[in-house]
C-alpha positions as CSV (number, residue, x, y, z in Angstrom):
1,M,91.8,81.5,119.5
2,V,91.9,84.4,116.8
3,K,91.4,87.0,119.6
4,K,94.2,85.5,121.8
5,I,96.6,85.6,118.7
6,M,95.6,89.3,118.2
7,I,96.3,90.3,121.9
8,L,99.6,88.5,121.7
9,R,100.4,90.3,118.6
10,L,99.6,93.8,120.1
11,F,101.6,92.8,123.1
12,V,104.6,92.2,121.1
13,W,104.2,95.4,119.1
14,L,104.0,97.4,122.2
15,N,107.1,96.0,123.5
16,I,109.0,96.6,120.2
17,F,107.7,100.2,120.0
18,S,108.7,101.1,123.4
19,A,112.3,100.7,122.4
20,S,111.9,103.5,119.6
21,A,109.6,105.9,121.5
22,Q,109.4,106.8,125.2
23,I,106.1,105.9,126.4
24,S,104.3,107.5,129.3
25,P,101.8,104.8,130.7
26,E,100.1,107.5,132.8
27,I,98.6,109.3,129.8
28,G,99.1,106.8,127.1
29,A,101.4,109.0,125.1
30,A,104.8,108.6,123.4
31,Y,107.6,111.1,123.0
32,V,109.9,111.2,120.0
33,D,113.0,113.4,119.4
34,F,113.0,115.5,116.2
35,Y,116.4,117.3,115.9
36,G,116.4,118.3,119.5
37,D,112.6,119.0,120.0
38,T,110.4,116.5,121.9
39,I,107.3,115.8,120.0
40,Q,104.3,114.0,121.7
41,I,102.3,111.1,120.1
42,P,99.1,111.3,122.1
43,H,97.0,108.0,122.5
44,F,100.0,105.9,121.4
45,R,98.6,102.7,122.3
46,N,95.4,103.4,120.5
47,L,97.2,104.0,117.3
48,Q,98.4,100.3,117.1
49,V,96.4,99.3,114.1
50,P,97.1,95.9,112.7
51,L,97.7,95.4,109.0
52,F,96.3,92.1,107.9
53,T,98.1,89.8,105.3
54,P,98.5,89.2,102.5
55,L,98.9,92.7,101.2
56,S,95.9,93.8,99.3
57,Q,93.6,96.7,98.5
58,D,91.1,95.4,101.2
59,A,93.8,95.1,103.8
60,V,95.1,98.6,103.1
61,K,91.6,100.3,103.1
62,Q,90.7,98.5,106.4
63,F,94.0,99.7,108.0
64,Y,93.3,103.2,106.9
65,D,89.7,103.4,108.0
66,T,90.6,101.7,111.4
67,L,93.3,104.2,111.9
68,K,90.8,107.1,111.4
69,K,88.7,105.8,114.4
70,T,91.6,105.6,117.0
71,G,91.6,109.4,118.1
72,I,94.4,110.3,115.8
73,E,93.0,113.6,115.0
74,L,94.7,115.2,118.2
75,F,98.1,113.9,116.9
76,L,97.3,115.2,113.4
77,G,96.6,118.5,115.0
78,K,99.9,118.5,116.9
79,L,101.9,117.7,113.7
80,T,100.2,120.5,111.7
81,T,100.7,123.0,114.6
82,Y,104.4,122.2,115.0
83,K,104.7,122.6,111.4
84,K,103.4,126.0,111.4
85,Q,105.2,127.2,114.5
86,K,108.6,126.0,113.1
87,Q,107.8,126.9,109.6
88,L,108.9,123.5,108.3
89,D,109.2,123.1,104.6
90,D,107.5,120.0,103.1
91,W,110.8,118.0,103.0
92,L,111.4,118.8,106.6
93,F,107.8,118.0,107.7
94,Y,108.1,114.7,105.9
95,Q,111.1,113.8,107.9
96,L,109.0,114.4,111.0
97,I,106.2,112.1,109.5
98,R,108.9,109.5,108.9
99,T,110.1,109.9,112.5
100,A,106.6,109.6,113.8
101,A,105.8,106.6,111.6
102,E,109.1,104.9,112.8
103,A,108.1,105.4,116.5
104,I,104.6,104.0,116.1
105,S,105.6,101.0,113.8
106,P,109.4,100.5,113.3
107,K,110.5,100.2,109.8
108,K,112.5,97.0,110.4
109,T,109.7,95.1,112.2
110,D,107.0,95.7,109.5
111,Y,107.9,97.8,106.5
112,H,104.4,97.8,105.0
113,R,102.7,99.0,108.1
114,Y,105.4,101.7,108.6
115,T,104.8,102.9,105.1
116,L,101.0,102.9,105.4
117,Y,101.4,105.2,108.6
118,K,103.4,107.7,106.5
119,W,100.8,107.4,103.8
120,F,97.9,108.1,106.3
121,L,99.8,111.0,108.0
122,L,100.6,112.8,104.7
123,N,97.1,112.4,103.5
124,N,95.6,114.0,106.6
125,T,98.0,116.8,107.1
126,G,97.4,118.6,103.7
127,Y,98.8,116.4,101.0
128,T,97.8,114.0,98.3
129,S,99.6,110.7,98.7
130,V,98.9,107.4,96.8
131,A,99.9,104.0,98.0
132,R,100.6,101.6,95.1
133,I,100.8,97.8,95.7
134,K,102.0,94.8,93.8
135,K,102.4,91.4,95.4
136,D,104.8,92.2,98.3
137,T,105.8,95.6,97.2
138,I,104.2,98.8,98.4
139,L,105.3,102.2,96.8
140,L,104.4,105.6,98.5
141,Y,103.8,108.6,96.0
142,V,103.1,112.2,96.7
143,Q,101.6,114.8,94.4
144,S,104.3,117.5,93.3
145,S,104.5,119.7,90.4
146,E,108.4,120.0,90.6
147,V,111.0,118.4,88.3
148,V,112.7,115.5,90.2
149,Y,115.2,113.2,88.6
150,D,116.1,109.6,88.8
151,I,113.1,108.5,90.8
152,P,109.7,106.9,89.5
153,N,106.8,109.2,88.8
154,Y,103.5,109.1,86.9
155,I,100.7,111.3,85.8
156,E,97.3,110.8,87.0
157,N,94.2,113.2,86.3
158,G,96.7,115.6,84.9
159,K,98.7,115.7,88.2
160,Q,102.3,114.4,88.7
161,L,103.0,111.8,91.6
162,I,106.5,111.2,92.7
163,C,107.7,108.3,94.6
164,L,109.0,108.8,98.1
165,N,110.3,105.3,99.1
166,Y,111.8,104.0,95.8
167,H,115.3,104.0,97.6
168,D,114.1,101.2,99.8
169,Y,113.8,98.9,97.0
170,G,116.8,99.8,94.8
171,F,115.3,98.5,91.6
172,I,111.8,97.6,90.5
173,D,110.8,96.4,87.1
174,F,107.5,98.3,86.2
175,N,107.2,96.2,83.1
176,Q,106.6,93.2,85.2
177,G,103.1,93.2,86.6
178,K,100.7,95.9,87.4
179,F,100.5,98.1,90.4
180,E,97.2,99.0,92.1
181,S,96.8,102.6,93.1
182,I,95.0,103.4,96.4
183,L,93.9,106.9,97.1
184,P,91.2,107.6,99.8
185,D,88.8,110.4,99.7
186,L,90.6,113.6,100.5
187,P,89.9,117.4,100.8
188,E,90.1,119.5,97.5
189,N,92.6,121.8,99.2
190,N,95.4,119.6,99.7
191,H,98.4,121.3,98.3
192,S,101.3,120.2,96.0
193,F,104.4,118.7,97.9
194,S,107.7,120.9,97.3
195,Y,111.3,119.8,97.6
196,K,112.4,123.4,98.1
197,I,114.1,124.0,101.4
198,N,114.0,127.5,102.8
199,Q,115.6,126.7,106.3
200,L,117.1,124.0,108.2
201,P,116.2,123.1,111.8
202,N,117.6,124.9,114.7
203,F,119.8,122.3,115.9
204,K,121.2,122.5,119.5
205,P,124.5,123.9,119.8
206,E,126.1,121.0,121.4
207,S,125.3,118.9,118.4
208,Y,127.8,120.9,116.3
209,E,131.5,120.2,116.0
210,V,134.4,122.3,114.6
211,K,135.8,121.8,111.0
212,Q,138.7,123.8,109.6
213,L,138.9,125.1,106.1
214,N,142.4,125.4,104.9
215,F,143.3,127.0,101.5
216,E,145.9,129.3,99.9
217,Y,145.2,132.8,98.3
218,Q,147.9,135.0,96.9
219,H,150.8,133.2,98.6
220,S,149.0,133.3,102.0
221,N,147.6,130.4,103.9
222,Y,144.0,130.9,105.4
223,E,142.5,128.8,108.2
224,I,138.8,129.1,109.0
225,N,137.2,127.3,112.1
226,I,133.5,126.6,111.2
227,M,130.8,124.8,113.0
228,V,129.1,121.9,111.3
229,N,126.3,119.5,112.2
230,K,126.4,115.9,111.0
231,Q,122.6,115.7,111.4
232,V,122.3,117.7,108.1
233,K,123.5,114.6,106.3
234,K,120.6,112.6,107.8
235,I,118.1,115.3,106.5
236,F,119.5,114.9,103.0
237,T,120.0,111.0,103.0
238,N,117.2,110.2,100.6
239,Y,116.8,113.7,99.1
240,P,116.4,113.4,95.3
241,T,118.2,115.1,92.5
242,V,116.3,118.2,92.1
243,E,116.4,121.2,89.9
244,Y,119.4,123.6,90.1
245,A,117.0,126.4,91.3
246,L,116.2,124.2,94.3
247,Q,119.8,123.0,94.9
248,F,121.2,126.6,94.8
249,S,118.6,128.0,97.2
250,V,119.2,125.7,100.3
251,P,120.6,127.8,103.1
252,L,123.2,127.0,105.8
253,S,121.8,126.3,109.3
254,T,122.0,129.2,111.7
255,I,125.0,128.2,113.6
256,T,127.2,127.2,110.6
257,Y,126.2,130.5,109.0
258,Q,127.3,132.4,111.8
259,S,130.6,130.6,112.1
260,L,131.4,131.2,108.4
261,I,129.8,134.1,106.7
262,P,130.5,137.1,109.2
263,V,134.3,135.9,109.1
264,L,134.3,135.9,105.3
265,K,132.6,139.4,105.3
266,K,135.2,140.8,107.5
267,T,138.0,139.4,105.4
268,V,136.7,140.6,102.0
269,A,135.8,144.0,103.4
270,R,139.4,145.0,103.1
271,M,139.4,143.9,99.5
272,S,138.0,145.2,96.2
273,Q,135.0,143.4,95.0
274,K,136.9,141.6,92.2
275,N,139.6,140.5,94.8
276,G,137.0,139.4,97.3
277,I,135.1,137.2,94.9
278,D,138.4,135.7,93.6
279,Y,139.2,135.0,97.3
280,L,135.8,133.1,97.6
281,M,136.6,131.4,94.4
282,H,139.9,130.1,95.7
283,L,138.3,129.2,99.0
284,T,135.8,127.0,97.1
285,R,138.5,125.4,94.9
286,S,141.0,124.5,97.5
287,S,139.1,123.6,100.7
288,F,137.6,120.2,99.5
289,A,138.9,117.2,97.6
290,F,137.3,116.6,94.2
291,E,135.6,113.3,93.1
292,N,132.8,112.6,90.7
293,D,129.5,111.6,92.0
294,I,129.4,108.4,90.0
295,V,132.5,107.2,91.6
296,L,131.2,108.1,95.1
297,Y,127.5,107.3,95.0
298,G,127.0,105.5,91.7
299,R,124.6,108.3,90.5
300,D,124.3,112.0,90.4
301,K,123.8,113.7,93.7
302,R,123.6,117.5,94.1
303,L,124.8,118.7,97.4
304,S,123.5,121.7,99.4
305,P,126.3,124.2,100.6
306,E,126.3,122.7,104.1
307,Q,126.4,119.1,102.8
308,T,129.6,120.1,100.8
309,L,131.1,121.6,104.1
310,L,130.3,118.2,105.6
311,T,131.6,116.0,103.0
312,E,135.1,115.1,102.3
313,Y,134.6,115.0,98.5
314,S,132.6,117.1,96.1
315,D,132.2,117.8,92.4
316,C,131.6,120.8,90.2
317,E,127.9,121.0,91.0
318,D,128.4,121.0,94.6
319,R,131.2,123.6,94.5
320,A,129.1,125.7,92.1
321,A,126.2,125.8,94.6
322,F,128.4,126.6,97.5
323,F,130.3,129.3,95.8
324,F,127.1,130.8,94.5
325,Y,125.7,130.8,98.2
326,L,128.9,132.7,99.4
327,V,128.6,135.3,96.7
328,K,124.9,135.7,97.3
329,E,125.2,136.2,101.0
330,I,128.3,138.4,100.9
331,Y,127.8,140.5,97.9
332,N,124.2,139.8,96.7
333,L,125.2,140.1,93.0
334,P,123.3,138.9,90.0
335,M,124.4,135.5,88.9
336,I,123.6,132.8,86.4
337,V,124.5,129.1,86.5
338,L,125.8,127.6,83.3
339,S,125.4,124.1,82.4
340,Y,127.8,122.4,79.8
341,P,127.5,118.8,78.7
342,A,129.8,117.7,81.5
343,H,130.3,120.8,83.6
344,I,128.6,123.3,85.8
345,T,130.0,126.8,86.5
346,V,128.9,130.1,87.7
347,A,129.0,133.6,86.0
348,I,128.6,137.0,88.0
349,K,127.5,140.5,87.0
350,F,130.0,142.8,88.9
351,N,128.7,146.2,90.0
352,E,132.3,147.5,90.1
353,K,134.6,148.0,87.1
354,F,137.9,146.3,86.9
355,E,140.6,145.6,84.3
356,T,140.9,142.4,82.6
357,T,141.7,140.9,79.2
358,A,139.0,138.3,79.6
359,K,135.7,138.5,77.7
360,P,132.4,138.5,79.3
361,L,129.3,136.6,78.5
362,L,126.5,138.7,77.3
363,Y,123.2,137.7,78.9
364,K,119.9,139.6,78.6
365,G,121.8,142.7,77.7
366,S,124.3,142.5,80.8
367,N,127.9,141.5,81.1
368,Y,128.4,138.3,83.2
369,W,132.0,137.1,84.2
370,I,132.8,133.3,84.6
371,C,134.1,132.6,88.0
372,E,135.3,128.9,88.1
373,P,134.9,127.4,91.6
374,T,136.2,124.0,90.6
375,P,139.9,123.2,90.8
376,Q,141.9,123.0,87.5
377,S,145.4,122.4,86.4
378,K,145.6,126.0,85.6
379,N,144.8,128.9,88.0
380,L,141.8,130.4,86.2
381,K,141.1,134.0,86.8
382,I,137.9,136.0,86.8
383,G,136.4,135.9,83.4
384,Q,138.3,132.7,82.3
385,G,136.4,129.6,81.8
386,L,137.9,126.1,81.0
387,S,139.8,126.0,77.5
388,S,138.1,122.6,76.8
389,L,134.7,124.3,76.9
390,I,135.3,127.2,74.5
391,N,133.5,125.6,71.7
392,E,131.0,123.9,73.8
393,T,127.3,125.1,74.1
394,F,126.0,125.9,77.4
395,E,122.5,126.4,79.0
396,V,121.4,128.9,81.6
397,V,119.8,126.6,84.1
398,Y,119.3,129.1,86.9
399,E,119.3,132.9,87.0
400,Y,119.4,134.9,90.3
401,Q,118.5,138.5,90.5
402,P,118.7,140.3,93.9
403,D,115.5,141.8,95.2
404,L,116.6,145.4,95.6
405,R,113.1,146.6,96.7
């Protein structure tokens, strides 16, 4: 009787999974789409490992040990090869792992099982991941040395572990009951997970759409048609609040870059460096509507430059990152990011002299000029900061120095 029930469950699972992945019955493989690329999951049917209930350490360990014997090594090799070929950063690779886990075990069908597939794939592709369980809750952690805000983390054996799926629960009272941690035996060379993003996927050209930026500069109206891709929002849906150094280093996707940066370079080539940066400052101030993150999302959310281009509203942190990126790509000048108690702005070290009555900031022996990219009631010029911040202290939270070698 038990055997018949298991066969029936397996039949139901396979029918459910066929809706989320294209299955080839001839070779027993499935194919999933990852931002335009087709990824094969070999031995797809063999990977259907049951997770017995109730949720317990024994059930999780049995699931893990059984999965190791299914011939999943071939798929693990495909994942790591694809990561290397595409030079995927850890966050993008985790999105691939999520896509694969969703194809094998849909999240809505069995959340625990879906989470444990991610756990297994992380642990067997070079990371250290811990599953923590308490009653009907399962949390997935990954070892990372970076500072990440507003999500649970803990230290074990001197290493930080950060939760990857806390957003699926919304709120957990960690003072009520104790979590049990499950960590399988892993190679010692597993590396620390990084949230740094050095490049976005090469999306298909047909997945882009046109967006127009409109702004005024020196009594002239400017319109720039750029290409944006809504899939970028999906990549950053659950991306946490990270350090400014990480937020300010996220690049644009290739096609968005090609539709914007060369156009801006051509425009500012006719201007002095001071006027060109002033032009970029006004573009950033006027092309987007302003709104506070707390109002929009209920929490702090630091957008990358391309997210800012995609989103209707943005705040000072988002505009500072966008403006910083434009200046870096077009002028490649030294910059510092200034953090006040309730504001973020950018200061630039110019390599051309210009006349001004404003006073620079002295930082490490060099003069930096505040360039305010967030709209204000007064049209602030280069070197002018918010009057309300004159007596406020600030912290330099990120410093960029061009590599001139």
